[in-house]
NULO-234801 format. One line per field, with one value per residue: residue number from 1; residue in three letters; y, z negated, x of N, C-alpha, C, CB in turn. Coordinates in steps of 0.02 Angstrom, whole numbers, always signed. Atoms other than C-alpha are relative to their C-alpha. Glycine has a CB too. Layout:
resi = [NUM; ...]
resn = [ALA; ...]
nY = [Y; ...]
nZ = [Z; ...]
nX = [X; ...]
caY = [Y; ...]
caZ = [Z; ...]
caX = [X; ...]
cY = [Y; ...]
cZ = [Z; ...]
cX = [X; ...]
cbY = [Y; ...]
cbZ = [Z; ...]
cbX = [X; ...]
//
This chain:
resi = [1; 2; 3; 4; 5; 6; 7; 8; 9; 10; 11; 12; 13; 14; 15; 16; 17; 18; 19; 20; 21; 22; 23; 24; 25; 26; 27; 28; 29; 30; 31; 32; 33; 34; 35; 36; 37; 38; 39; 40; 41; 42; 43; 44; 45; 46; 47; 48; 49; 50; 51; 52; 53; 54; 55; 56; 57; 58; 59; 60; 61; 62; 63; 64; 65; 66; 67; 68; 69; 70; 71; 72; 73; 74; 75; 76; 77; 78; 79; 80; 81; 82; 83; 84; 85; 86; 87; 88; 89; 90; 91; 92; 93; 94; 95; 96; 97; 98; 99; 100; 101; 102; 103; 104; 105; 106; 107; 108; 109; 110; 111; 112; 113; 114; 115; 116; 117; 118; 119; 120; 121; 122; 123; 124; 125; 126; 127; 128; 129; 130; 131; 132; 133; 134; 135; 136; 137; 138; 139; 140; 141; 142; 143; 144; 145; 146; 147; 148; 149; 150; 151; 152; 153; 154; 155; 156; 157; 158; 159; 160; 161; 162; 163; 164; 165; 166; 167; 168; 169; 170; 171; 172; 173; 174; 175; 176; 177; 178; 179; 180; 181; 182; 183; 184; 185; 186; 187; 188; 189; 190; 191; 192; 193; 194; 195; 196; 197; 198; 199; 200; 201; 202; 203; 204; 205; 206; 207; 208; 209; 210; 211; 212; 213; 214; 215; 216; 217; 218; 219; 220; 221; 222; 223; 224; 225; 226; 227; 228; 229; 230; 231; 232; 233; 234; 235; 236; 237; 238; 239; 240; 241; 242; 243; 244; 245; 246; 247; 248; 249; 250; 251; 252; 253; 254; 255; 256; 257; 258; 259; 260; 261; 262; 263; 264; 265; 266; 267; 268; 269; 270; 271; 272; 273; 274; 275; 276; 277; 278; 279; 280; 281; 282]
resn = [MET; ILE; LEU; LYS; PRO; PHE; LYS; SER; ILE; GLY; ILE; GLY; VAL; ALA; PHE; SER; PRO; ASN; LEU; LYS; ALA; ASN; LEU; PHE; GLU; ALA; ALA; ARG; LEU; SER; ILE; PHE; LEU; ASN; ALA; LYS; LEU; TYR; LEU; ILE; HIS; VAL; GLY; ASP; ALA; SER; GLU; ASP; LYS; ILE; SER; THR; LEU; LYS; MET; ILE; LEU; GLN; PRO; PHE; LYS; LYS; ASP; HIS; LEU; ASP; PHE; GLU; VAL; VAL; PHE; LYS; THR; GLY; ASP; PRO; VAL; ASP; VAL; ILE; LEU; SER; VAL; SER; GLU; GLU; LYS; SER; ILE; ASP; LEU; LEU; ILE; LEU; GLY; ALA; VAL; GLN; ARG; GLU; ASP; ILE; LEU; LYS; TYR; TYR; ILE; GLY; SER; ILE; ALA; ARG; LYS; ILE; THR; ARG; GLN; ALA; ARG; CYS; SER; ILE; LEU; LEU; LEU; ILE; LYS; PRO; SER; VAL; ASN; ARG; VAL; PRO; CYS; GLU; HIS; ILE; VAL; VAL; ASN; GLY; LEU; LYS; ASP; PRO; LYS; THR; GLU; LEU; ALA; ILE; SER; THR; ALA; PHE; TYR; VAL; ALA; LYS; HIS; LEU; SER; ALA; ASN; LYS; ILE; THR; ILE; VAL; GLU; GLU; ILE; ASN; GLN; ASP; GLN; ILE; SER; VAL; LYS; VAL; ASP; ASP; ASP; LYS; SER; LEU; ARG; LYS; ALA; THR; ILE; MET; LYS; GLU; ARG; ILE; LYS; LEU; ARG; GLU; ASN; THR; ARG; ILE; LYS; GLU; ILE; LEU; SER; HIS; ILE; PRO; GLU; THR; TYR; THR; LYS; ASN; ILE; THR; VAL; LYS; LEU; GLN; PRO; ILE; PHE; GLY; ARG; LYS; GLY; TYR; SER; ILE; GLY; HIS; TYR; ALA; GLN; ILE; SER; ARG; ALA; ASP; LEU; LEU; VAL; MET; ASN; GLY; PRO; LYS; LYS; MET; THR; PHE; TRP; ASP; ARG; LEU; PHE; PRO; HIS; ASP; ILE; GLU; HIS; ILE; LEU; THR; GLU; LEU; PRO; THR; ASP; VAL; LEU; ILE; LEU; GLN]
nY = [-10; -66; +2; -56; -50; -48; +30; -54; -66; -54; -68; -51; -30; -67; -20; -55; +6; +59; +60; +50; +26; +41; +62; +41; +30; +51; +55; +38; +37; +54; +52; +30; +40; +43; -19; -37; -71; -35; -73; -27; -70; -30; -37; +38; +36; -27; +35; -39; +16; +68; +0; -31; +46; +56; -23; -8; +66; +41; +31; +57; +53; +57; +34; +29; -36; +12; -58; -16; -70; -5; -68; -7; -69; -9; -28; +38; +46; +53; +39; +42; +51; +49; +42; +43; +57; +37; +37; +37; -24; +13; -55; -61; -47; -70; -47; -51; -69; -30; -65; -48; +30; +53; +65; +21; +17; +16; +29; -46; +14; +58; +60; +12; +31; +69; +39; +14; +40; +58; +67; +34; -32; -62; -18; -72; -17; -71; -26; +48; -12; +40; +46; +35; -11; +65; +5; +38; +5; -3; -5; +26; -4; +63; -9; +56; -9; +60; -8; -10; +57; -9; -56; +22; +50; -36; -38; +47; +18; -57; -5; +54; -15; -62; +9; -39; +40; -13; -13; -19; +7; -50; +15; -62; +15; -59; -22; +11; +66; -8; -41; -19; -69; -1; -60; +13; +56; +62; +3; +5; +70; +39; -13; +32; +73; +11; -8; +58; +57; -10; +13; +73; +29; -17; +36; +70; +4; -8; +58; +54; -14; +14; +72; +27; -21; +48; -23; -27; -72; -34; +11; -58; -63; -19; -17; -37; -14; -67; -24; -72; -25; -63; +0; +44; -35; -53; +28; +41; -45; -36; +48; +15; -58; -9; +58; -4; +60; -8; +18; +11; +44; -12; +30; -43; -30; +22; -49; -63; -45; -71; -17; +26; -47; -62; +13; +49; +52; +57; -11; -70; -35; +16; -33; -71; -15; +64; +3; +37; +36; +35; +53; +10; +65; +14]
nZ = [-45; +2; -13; -39; +50; -24; -41; -18; +2; +0; -12; +4; -66; -4; -70; -2; -58; +6; +0; -49; +21; +60; -20; -39; +46; +40; -44; -17; +59; +12; -50; +15; +62; -7; +57; -17; +12; +24; -9; +54; -11; +55; -30; -25; -63; -59; -62; -32; +34; -17; -71; -6; +26; -46; -61; +15; +10; -60; -25; +41; -8; -32; +52; +47; +64; +42; +44; +26; +23; +62; +16; +69; +23; +67; +7; -44; +38; +26; -56; -29; +50; +10; -60; +0; +45; -26; -60; +17; -45; +26; -17; -16; -35; +16; -34; +39; -25; -13; +30; -49; -23; -46; +20; +64; +4; +68; +3; +18; +65; -4; -11; +60; +50; -23; +9; +71; +28; -41; +22; -58; -25; -36; -52; -11; -66; -4; -68; -41; -72; -47; -29; +53; +14; +28; +68; -8; +62; +61; +64; +53; +65; +28; +72; +43; +19; -18; -64; -55; -46; -45; -45; -49; -45; -42; -49; -53; -35; -43; -51; -49; -41; -37; -39; +25; -4; +55; +67; +51; +67; +42; +71; +37; +65; +43; +16; +71; +11; +4; +61; +5; -17; -43; +9; -21; -46; +34; +6; -68; -20; +40; -28; -66; +12; +23; -57; -44; +34; -5; -70; -11; +35; -36; -64; +15; +14; -63; -42; +27; -26; -72; -12; +3; -59; -55; -54; -55; +12; +4; -63; -45; +36; +36; +70; +34; +71; +12; +68; +6; +69; +0; +27; -36; -40; -38; -35; -56; -47; -34; -43; -56; -44; -35; -43; -51; +3; -28; +52; +67; +38; +71; +48; +22; +65; +58; +16; +16; +48; -14; +7; -58; -56; +19; -10; -54; -3; -45; -58; -4; -41; -69; -19; -5; -63; -35; -46; -60; +19; +63; +18; +72; +11; +64]
nX = [+56; +29; +71; +23; +20; +49; +52; +46; -30; +50; -24; +51; +10; +28; +0; -48; -45; -43; +42; -22; -66; +10; +34; -46; -49; +35; +19; -61; -22; +48; -13; -65; +6; +59; +43; +60; -6; +59; -1; +41; +18; +36; +54; +56; -10; +35; -19; -53; -63; -17; -18; -66; -50; -5; -32; -72; -31; +12; -61; -20; +50; -34; -39; +48; +0; +58; +8; +67; +6; +37; +21; +22; -3; -25; -67; -46; -42; +43; +26; -53; -20; +54; +6; -59; +14; +58; -20; -62; -53; -67; -45; +36; -43; +13; -43; -35; +7; -65; -14; -26; -63; +22; -27; +27; +70; +22; +67; +53; +31; +45; -42; -40; +44; +13; -62; -10; +54; +18; -23; -29; -61; +10; -48; +1; -26; -17; +8; +37; -10; +39; -49; -35; -71; -23; -28; -62; -38; +42; -36; +43; -33; -24; -12; +18; +69; +39; +33; -49; -2; +57; -15; -50; +31; +48; -39; -19; +63; +16; -52; +13; +59; -10; -61; -57; -61; -46; +28; -49; +27; -34; +1; -11; -30; -2; -68; -12; -30; -72; -8; -71; -14; -59; -41; -69; -6; +18; +73; +26; -6; +48; +66; +2; +7; +69; +44; -8; +32; +73; +18; -3; +57; +61; +0; +14; +72; +37; -13; +43; +67; -2; -3; +69; +38; -10; -44; +40; +9; -65; -36; -8; +4; -61; +16; -53; +11; -27; +7; -5; +4; +37; +69; +45; +48; -34; -58; +21; +32; -53; -34; +44; +0; -64; -11; +52; +43; +67; +48; -26; +45; -11; +46; +54; -13; +38; +51; -34; +32; -10; -71; -35; +9; -33; -71; +1; -50; +15; +42; +21; -50; +15; +63; -12; -35; -4; -57; +22; +61; -12; +46; -1; +32; +33]
caY = [+4102; +4271; +4284; +4398; +4560; +4663; +4583; +4745; +4925; +5083; +5262; +5417; +5492; +5679; +5754; +5864; +5899; +5750; +5627; +5540; +5524; +5457; +5329; +5271; +5245; +5148; +5044; +4997; +4947; +4843; +4750; +4722; +4654; +4564; +4658; +4726; +4915; +5017; +5197; +5291; +5452; +5563; +5621; +5566; +5442; +5497; +5418; +5559; +5522; +5335; +5365; +5480; +5353; +5210; +5314; +5357; +5174; +5110; +5081; +4951; +4848; +4739; +4698; +4640; +4774; +4727; +4886; +4949; +5127; +5165; +5324; +5385; +5555; +5626; +5687; +5637; +5559; +5460; +5404; +5341; +5252; +5171; +5112; +5043; +4935; +4888; +4828; +4751; +4858; +4808; +4958; +5136; +5259; +5441; +5591; +5713; +5902; +5996; +6139; +6297; +6215; +6098; +5960; +5950; +5865; +5848; +5763; +5871; +5878; +5749; +5625; +5649; +5607; +5453; +5396; +5408; +5318; +5189; +5005; +4959; +4998; +5167; +5215; +5400; +5463; +5625; +5637; +5530; +5509; +5453; +5377; +5246; +5291; +5126; +5079; +5026; +5057; +5020; +5073; +4982; +5005; +4871; +4933; +4809; +4793; +4651; +4724; +4735; +4559; +4594; +4759; +4679; +4531; +4650; +4757; +4603; +4557; +4731; +4732; +4567; +4629; +4801; +4733; +4834; +4780; +4850; +4848; +4941; +4892; +5038; +4995; +5155; +5148; +5270; +5370; +5342; +5162; +5229; +5291; +5356; +5537; +5564; +5687; +5601; +5464; +5327; +5369; +5389; +5213; +5146; +5230; +5164; +4986; +5000; +5062; +4918; +4791; +4866; +4864; +4681; +4638; +4728; +4652; +4479; +4511; +4570; +4424; +4306; +4391; +4379; +4193; +4169; +4249; +4126; +4138; +4174; +4347; +4385; +4323; +4461; +4592; +4681; +4691; +4819; +4833; +5012; +5046; +5230; +5314; +5450; +5494; +5363; +5418; +5569; +5467; +5343; +5481; +5578; +5421; +5381; +5557; +5565; +5389; +5437; +5289; +5263; +5192; +5196; +5054; +5087; +4998; +5067; +5185; +5133; +5222; +5405; +5526; +5715; +5721; +5613; +5741; +5887; +5809; +5721; +5556; +5402; +5406; +5586; +5645; +5557; +5632; +5807; +5799; +5653; +5601; +5492; +5382; +5300; +5134; +5125; +4948; +4900]
caZ = [-4496; -4449; -4466; -4350; -4453; -4341; -4280; -4273; -4239; -4277; -4220; -4264; -4107; -4089; -3922; -3917; -3783; -3849; -3830; -3673; -3736; -3905; -3824; -3702; -3843; -3947; -3799; -3747; -3924; -3942; -3782; -3828; -4000; -3937; -4064; -4059; -4050; -4151; -4099; -4251; -4218; -4361; -4298; -4218; -4074; -3898; -3725; -3661; -3791; -3757; -3570; -3589; -3694; -3575; -3426; -3509; -3553; -3380; -3327; -3466; -3411; -3304; -3462; -3550; -3685; -3826; -3906; -4006; -4038; -4215; -4254; -4432; -4507; -4663; -4728; -4602; -4734; -4814; -4645; -4576; -4739; -4759; -4578; -4593; -4739; -4662; -4501; -4590; -4488; -4510; -4429; -4421; -4295; -4347; -4255; -4324; -4304; -4227; -4325; -4240; -4233; -4084; -4167; -4327; -4356; -4514; -4567; -4566; -4724; -4666; -4603; -4761; -4873; -4767; -4773; -4962; -4988; -4848; -4893; -4718; -4626; -4542; -4378; -4367; -4189; -4159; -3970; -3895; -3707; -3564; -3482; -3586; -3667; -3698; -3877; -3874; -4048; -4213; -4383; -4536; -4722; -4808; -4987; -5129; -5150; -5149; -4991; -4890; -4819; -4748; -4675; -4589; -4520; -4457; -4372; -4275; -4234; -4163; -4072; -3988; -3926; -3872; -3792; -3903; -3892; -4051; -4237; -4369; -4550; -4664; -4842; -4943; -5096; -5239; -5266; -5453; -5430; -5414; -5590; -5556; -5562; -5417; -5465; -5410; -5295; -5424; -5455; -5266; -5236; -5376; -5302; -5128; -5194; -5284; -5125; -5023; -5154; -5153; -4962; -4961; -5089; -4992; -4826; -4903; -4966; -4795; -4705; -4820; -4766; -4582; -4600; -4632; -4466; -4321; -4178; -4055; -4136; -4154; -3982; -3866; -4003; -4065; -4255; -4352; -4542; -4600; -4785; -4831; -4998; -5031; -5077; -5032; -4894; -4845; -4796; -4685; -4606; -4563; -4494; -4385; -4316; -4275; -4201; -4093; -4151; -4065; -4220; -4406; -4510; -4696; -4848; -4901; -5050; -5224; -5298; -5306; -5447; -5448; -5504; -5359; -5238; -5337; -5333; -5164; -5148; -5036; -4915; -4959; -4880; -4720; -4721; -4741; -4587; -4469; -4378; -4251; -4243; -4414; -4460; -4645; -4701; -4835]
caX = [+5807; +5735; +5547; +5449; +5439; +5326; +5165; +5067; +5118; +5020; +5038; +4941; +4865; +4840; +4794; +4949; +5082; +5182; +5037; +5101; +5281; +5223; +5107; +5240; +5366; +5238; +5179; +5356; +5402; +5243; +5284; +5467; +5417; +5261; +5154; +4978; +4966; +4841; +4807; +4744; +4650; +4594; +4425; +4263; +4257; +4211; +4212; +4323; +4457; +4452; +4459; +4611; +4705; +4667; +4723; +4890; +4921; +4870; +5054; +5070; +4921; +5034; +5134; +4975; +4985; +4867; +4799; +4651; +4592; +4536; +4437; +4414; +4375; +4455; +4622; +4759; +4871; +4730; +4661; +4828; +4873; +4702; +4692; +4869; +4812; +4644; +4728; +4879; +4998; +5180; +5262; +5198; +5273; +5287; +5358; +5486; +5486; +5630; +5708; +5772; +5943; +5921; +6024; +5922; +5755; +5654; +5494; +5337; +5233; +5104; +5235; +5338; +5190; +5151; +5333; +5336; +5170; +5160; +5172; +5225; +5387; +5407; +5490; +5533; +5557; +5651; +5638; +5498; +5516; +5406; +5560; +5645; +5811; +5905; +5946; +6128; +6199; +6110; +6178; +6110; +6143; +6244; +6237; +6224; +6037; +5908; +5829; +5991; +5990; +5816; +5876; +6026; +5927; +5792; +5924; +5982; +5801; +5770; +5937; +5894; +5725; +5786; +5945; +6062; +6243; +6321; +6277; +6376; +6344; +6387; +6433; +6408; +6521; +6502; +6662; +6640; +6697; +6874; +6904; +7080; +7132; +7252; +7388; +7549; +7615; +7589; +7406; +7379; +7445; +7335; +7181; +7224; +7242; +7075; +6991; +7061; +7002; +6827; +6823; +6876; +6743; +6607; +6659; +6654; +6478; +6418; +6500; +6403; +6241; +6292; +6323; +6135; +6084; +6057; +6182; +6042; +6026; +6212; +6267; +6332; +6322; +6478; +6473; +6573; +6589; +6614; +6645; +6618; +6653; +6524; +6345; +6216; +6099; +6202; +6357; +6265; +6162; +6319; +6402; +6250; +6257; +6443; +6442; +6293; +6189; +6022; +5938; +5972; +5896; +5874; +5802; +5634; +5636; +5587; +5438; +5490; +5452; +5444; +5626; +5681; +5610; +5683; +5857; +5867; +5960; +5968; +5821; +5776; +5939; +5888; +5712; +5782; +5893; +5866; +6026; +5936; +5780; +5761; +5680; +5635; +5594; +5469]
cY = [+70; -5; +62; +55; +46; -33; +52; +67; +52; +67; +48; +37; +68; +22; +64; -8; -62; -66; -54; -32; -46; -68; -46; -34; -57; -60; -43; -43; -59; -58; -36; -47; -47; +11; +35; +73; +30; +75; +30; +74; +26; +46; -46; -33; +35; -39; +36; -17; -70; -5; +29; -47; -59; +20; +8; -68; -47; -33; -63; -59; -63; -40; -31; +32; -12; +60; +10; +71; +1; +74; +2; +73; +4; +34; -42; -51; -60; -47; -48; -55; -53; -46; -49; -62; -43; -46; -41; +18; -10; +58; +60; +50; +71; +44; +49; +68; +30; +68; +47; -24; -62; -69; -26; -12; -15; -26; +54; -22; -62; -64; -16; -34; -73; -44; -19; -48; -65; -65; -39; +36; +60; +10; +75; +16; +74; +28; -52; +18; -44; -51; -32; +20; -64; +7; -44; -12; +10; +2; -23; +4; -69; +5; -61; +11; -63; +4; +0; -58; +4; +55; -22; -50; +33; +40; -45; -21; +55; +5; -52; +19; +65; -1; +47; -44; +12; +14; +18; -4; +45; -17; +65; -17; +64; +15; -13; -68; +3; +48; +16; +73; +3; +66; -11; -62; -66; -8; -5; -72; -43; +9; -34; -75; -16; +5; -61; -62; +5; -14; -75; -35; +12; -36; -74; -11; +5; -60; -60; +9; -18; -74; -32; +17; -47; +31; +31; +75; +38; -5; +64; +67; +12; +24; +34; +12; +66; +22; +76; +19; +68; -8; -45; +41; +53; -29; -40; +42; +37; -47; -15; +57; +5; -59; -4; -64; +16; -15; -11; -41; +6; -42; +50; +28; -34; +54; +64; +43; +72; +18; -26; +48; +67; -6; -56; -52; -54; +21; +73; +42; -11; +38; +75; +19; -65; +0; -31; -30; -43; -51; -13; -62; -6; -76]
cZ = [-9; +17; +40; -47; +22; +47; +23; -11; +2; +15; -5; +66; -7; +73; +9; +62; -1; +6; +47; -21; -60; +18; +39; -45; -39; +42; +18; -58; -14; +48; -14; -60; +1; -59; +26; -20; -22; +8; -50; +12; -58; +30; +25; +67; +56; +61; +35; -30; +18; +72; +11; -22; +47; +64; -10; -4; +60; +27; -37; +6; +29; -50; -54; -69; -37; -47; -19; -24; -62; -15; -73; -21; -71; -1; +41; -37; -24; +56; +26; -49; -8; +61; +4; -44; +26; +58; -11; +47; -34; +10; +24; +32; -16; +38; -47; +32; +8; -35; +55; +27; +40; -22; -65; +3; -72; +3; -21; -63; +1; +6; -63; -54; +19; -13; -73; -28; +36; -29; +57; +20; +43; +52; +13; +66; +4; +71; +44; +74; +42; +34; -55; -5; -34; -71; +4; -66; -60; -61; -54; -67; -24; -74; -40; -29; +21; +69; +60; +49; +50; +51; +55; +49; +46; +54; +59; +40; +50; +57; +55; +48; +39; +42; -21; -1; -57; -64; -46; -68; -46; -73; -38; -71; -40; -19; -73; -14; -3; -57; -12; +20; +40; -8; +14; +45; -31; -4; +69; +24; -36; +29; +68; -7; -22; +57; +45; -31; +5; +71; +15; -32; +38; +67; -9; -12; +64; +45; -23; +26; +74; +16; -1; +62; +58; +57; +58; -7; -1; +65; +43; -35; -37; -69; -33; -73; -16; -72; -2; -73; +2; -28; +43; +38; +43; +43; +62; +54; +41; +48; +62; +51; +40; +46; +56; +4; +29; -51; -65; -39; -74; -43; -18; -69; -56; -15; -26; -48; +22; -2; +58; +59; -15; +9; +51; -5; +49; +59; +8; +40; +74; +23; +10; +67; +38; +50; +67; -16; -61; -13; -74; -16; -68; -8]
cX = [-28; -74; -20; -26; -56; -50; -51; +33; -55; +33; -58; -5; -33; +5; +41; +44; +44; -38; +28; +67; -7; -32; +46; +52; -33; -18; +61; +23; -46; +12; +66; -5; -59; -48; -62; +8; -67; +11; -48; -13; -42; -54; -54; +17; -37; +25; +57; +68; +24; +24; +70; +55; +11; +36; +75; +35; -9; +64; +22; -49; +32; +42; -44; +3; -66; -8; -73; +0; -44; -15; -23; +8; +26; +68; +49; +42; -41; -25; +54; +21; -54; -8; +59; -11; -57; +19; +64; +57; +68; +48; -40; +49; -22; +50; +32; -9; +69; +7; +25; +67; -18; +24; -30; -76; -18; -72; -50; -35; -44; +41; +41; -42; -15; +60; +9; -52; -15; +28; +30; +65; -17; +54; -8; +34; +16; -11; -37; +5; -46; +45; +41; +74; +25; +27; +62; +37; -46; +46; -49; +37; +20; +13; -22; -69; -39; -32; +48; +3; -58; +15; +48; -30; -50; +36; +20; -62; -18; +51; -11; -56; +7; +63; +56; +62; +49; -39; +57; -34; +41; -9; +16; +24; +6; +72; +17; +32; +76; +15; +74; +7; +65; +36; +74; +2; -23; -76; -33; +3; -51; -70; -8; -10; -71; -49; +2; -33; -76; -24; -1; -59; -65; -4; -15; -74; -41; +9; -41; -71; -3; +0; -69; -40; +15; +41; -39; -11; +66; +40; -1; -10; +66; -19; +60; -20; +34; -11; +10; -7; -35; -70; -45; -53; +34; +56; -21; -34; +51; +37; -42; +1; +65; +16; -51; -42; -68; -54; +36; -52; +17; -48; -54; +15; -39; -52; +33; -42; +11; +74; +41; -5; +34; +75; +8; +57; -23; -44; -22; +49; -16; -62; +10; +32; +12; +59; -17; -68; +16; -55; +8; -41; -31; -7]
cbY = [-53; +48; -3; -22; +41; +59; -56; -5; +10; +3; +6; +49; -46; +51; +10; +2; +61; +1; +18; +32; +58; +37; +16; +44; +53; +30; +27; +48; +46; +26; +30; +55; +47; -74; +45; -31; +36; -18; +20; -11; +9; +41; +44; +44; -74; +77; -6; +75; +6; -47; +40; +64; -25; -28; +67; +39; -33; +42; +50; +21; +24; +24; +50; -74; +75; -67; +63; -50; +46; -33; +25; -47; +34; -67; +3; +47; +36; +30; +46; +44; +34; +37; +44; +38; +26; +48; +47; -76; +75; -62; -22; +31; -13; +13; +37; -18; +43; +8; -6; +69; -17; +14; +5; +52; -61; +61; -59; +7; +60; +7; +10; +66; +39; -1; +40; +65; +41; +9; -38; -1; -51; +61; -42; +38; -20; +10; +18; -3; -11; +46; +37; -75; +64; -30; -28; +37; +53; -62; +73; -73; +35; -22; +62; -10; +65; -12; +64; +11; -67; +16; +59; -31; -56; +46; +30; -63; -10; +65; -10; -66; +3; +58; +9; +28; +12; +60; -61; +72; -75; +71; -57; +43; -34; -11; +73; +7; -48; +27; -36; -46; +45; -10; +27; -11; -7; -3; +62; +46; -26; +22; +75; +15; -24; +51; +62; -14; -3; +72; +36; -28; +29; +75; +8; -24; +56; +64; -19; +0; +74; +33; -33; +28; +73; -24; -58; -36; +11; -30; -58; -6; -1; +55; -63; +68; -58; +51; -35; +37; +6; +28; +71; -49; +33; +54; -44; -56; +49; +30; -65; -12; +64; +9; -64; +15; -25; -45; -62; +68; -74; +74; -22; -37; +74; -13; -28; +39; -12; +43; -29; -69; +10; +18; -18; +34; -31; -55; -45; +29; -24; -77; -12; +24; +38; -15; -38; -56; -44; +50; -65; +62; -55; +35]
cbZ = [-14; +49; -67; +50; -17; +35; -39; -41; +59; -67; +71; -58; +45; -49; +26; -65; +4; -66; +21; +69; -17; -51; +41; +53; -49; -31; +64; +21; -61; +8; +71; -14; -59; +3; -50; -35; +62; -75; +74; -69; +67; -48; +57; +8; -6; +8; +47; -6; -77; -12; +40; -41; -70; +17; +22; -65; -61; +55; -3; -72; +46; +57; -33; -5; +11; -40; +35; -57; +56; -59; +48; -48; +6; -36; -75; +36; -60; -37; +56; +19; -68; -14; +64; -23; -70; +22; +58; +2; +18; +32; +56; -64; +76; -76; +54; -8; -48; +75; -58; -32; -60; +69; -7; -54; +46; -47; -50; +58; -23; +59; +60; -28; -5; +75; +24; -39; -2; +71; -31; +60; +40; -49; +65; -58; +56; -20; +32; -22; +18; +53; +51; +10; -47; +45; -52; +47; -2; -4; -14; +14; -51; +36; -25; -56; +33; -52; +0; -29; -39; -40; -39; -35; -41; -43; -33; -30; -51; -40; -31; -37; -44; -49; +74; -72; +65; +17; -27; +12; -25; +15; -19; -3; +9; -62; +16; -38; +56; +68; -61; +44; -63; +75; -70; -63; +24; -70; -38; +47; -15; -74; +7; +39; -53; -55; +41; +13; -74; -22; +47; -28; -72; +12; +34; -61; -49; +36; -1; -77; -10; +31; -53; -61; +19; +26; +26; +4; -66; -56; +39; +58; -51; +39; -40; +35; -45; +48; -48; +43; -32; +69; -2; -49; -43; -48; -47; -23; -36; -50; -38; -24; -41; -50; -42; +68; -73; +61; +20; -37; +24; -17; -64; +0; +1; -63; -52; +63; -71; -51; -65; +20; +14; -73; -68; +67; -71; -40; -5; -70; -17; +8; -54; -56; -12; +37; -32; +21; +59; -59; +42; -38; +10; -4]
cbX = [-55; +36; -40; -56; +60; +35; -36; -66; +51; -35; +35; +15; -42; +37; -73; +43; +44; +37; -71; +7; +48; -44; -63; +36; +27; -64; -33; +57; +4; -72; +2; +52; -5; +21; +39; -62; +26; -15; -17; +35; -39; +48; +26; -61; -24; +12; -60; -14; -8; -61; -51; +2; -21; -69; -32; +10; -30; -31; +56; +7; -58; +45; +49; +10; +11; +7; +26; -21; -29; +40; -56; +41; -69; +4; +21; +44; +33; -60; -25; +60; +13; -67; -2; +62; -16; -55; +10; -13; -11; +28; +50; -33; -2; +5; -38; +75; -44; +12; +51; +8; +47; +24; +75; +15; -17; +6; -2; -49; -40; -49; +47; +29; -67; -19; +60; -3; -62; +25; -58; -50; +43; -2; -9; +35; -50; +73; +68; -74; +73; -34; +45; -5; +11; +53; -53; +47; +57; -48; +26; -23; -46; +63; -35; +53; -31; -53; -39; +68; -3; -63; +30; +60; -33; -45; +63; +34; -57; -3; +69; -17; -61; +3; -14; -16; +34; +45; -40; +28; +2; -27; +51; -65; +69; -43; +8; -65; -22; +31; -29; +44; +4; -21; -9; +47; +71; +32; -27; +39; +72; +2; -12; +64; +51; -18; +19; +74; +22; -20; +50; +66; -5; -3; +68; +41; -21; +23; +75; +1; -19; +62; +44; -35; +19; -67; +42; -67; -37; +41; -30; -48; -60; +39; -21; +14; +26; -32; +50; -53; +71; -3; -28; -35; -53; +28; +40; -47; -46; +50; +16; -72; -10; +56; -1; +31; -6; -9; -41; +16; +6; -8; +39; -66; -18; +47; -51; +14; +27; -39; +27; -28; -74; -17; +35; +5; +14; -35; -62; -8; +72; -11; -53; +45; +67; -66; +56; +52; -26; +4; +12; -28; +50; -69]
//
């Protein structure tokens, strides 16, 4: 059984050129997931601001969009995190910043701090759009971790509600698991056999997880299992990029220390260079 993971969605609202696109993305997602939308503005309340927000969201009135505007002054990171907890927000939407290279996006300093500290799930958007861009292909991590079953089931939940038709489950396997030095045909065959055994083991584990997901969520969705040998975080991010995935679903990070940020790994690789929209689950 898949429980409803997102009953409330929050988004930080700044009156910037991207305001309309950000609100449209948040409103559409709230309607698709049947969730309440909270618009969080760091600053004082005013009738003009409320009027502007209501006018932008007017097209969604026919869809019975349920939203609330929250005003609060203070440090942007503290405000967004505190409101998220006060309103019991399940999913917080944050925008990414484009680098000079048009194909690369990274998390701005405020969004990065929120991502590291938030207790709720985070959706990172790289190219918010007023016109909907269909979500067709979702990539989700399948690494051996207590949180992975939740990540995979949530990926199917989102796919069902966004009408995605393909899910790829990427099993990132550390290269160190193949402790064979390849220097001749015999050692190459041994390494190849070890890889195939590991792939079989990982696929069996993922198929067990898939067996717990109700058919109503898996029906009409093409599922692909993709074992990859390489660095965690970097490998799945690269795969999501080359496969042109519309959404990458990842386990939330464990509590990070200074050293984790100095030597990036797992989710930090994703935050440095976003391959697509990313959903980080807590």
